[in-house]
LONUNU-821578 format. One record per residue (C-alpha): x, y, z. Coordinates in steps of 0.25 Angstrom, whole numbers, plus 5000, padded with zeros to 4 digits. Layout:
! LONUNU-821578
XYZ
...
//
This chain:
! LONUNU-821578
517458155603
518158035608
519158035619
520358035610
519858155603
519558225616
521058195620
521558255606
520758385608
521458395622
522758365616
522558475605
522158575616
523458545623
524258565611
523558695608
523658745623
524958695627
525758705614
524958825607
524758745594
523658695586
523758545586
523758455574
522558375577
522858265567
524258245573
523758255588
522658155585
523758055579
524658075591
523458055600
523057925593
524457875592
524457885608
523357775608
522657745621
523757815629
522957955627
521857895636
522757865648
523057975658
524457945660
524957905646
524158015639
525058115646
526558145646
527258175660
528258295657
528958275670
529258125668
530558105660
530157955658
528858005651
529658105642
530657995639
529457905635
528858015626
530258025619
530457875617
529057835613
528557955606
529758035600
530657925597
529657805596
528557875589
529157995582
530457925579
531358035584
532858005588
533158005603
533758135608
533758225619
532958325611
531758235612
531558255627
531758405626
530658415616
529758335624
530058425636
529758545628
528358495624
528158455638
528458595643
527558665632
526458565637
526658605651
527558515659
526658535672
525458495663
525058355667
524258335655
525358335644
524658245634
525558135627
524758165614
525058315615
526558285618
526758185607
525958275597
526958395601
528158305599
527758255586
527558395581
528858445587
529658335580
528858345567
528358205568
526958215565
527058125553
527258005563
525758015565
525358015550
//
């Protein structure tokens, strides 16, 4: 198993354990591939739930930029709900998992087709 496949398995386990749902492995793989080499970098592979700047970046770059959503206050609320479910105090909140959960929440899986 290559390094990316190992990470995808780790992300799938987090989705199962933290969100109590069976991950769609095809979508999870596409989200992970879409993140490119950032998944291998300790800092960029994770999302800091305590940094407003980081949450704004997720909103601007992913929700608005990638998924094509319109800017509104509900976007940050949704990010925070997912961060809370993941475990705000958990230092290993993987970006791929958060992006996966946001894409599913907004029904934007087709962006990855």
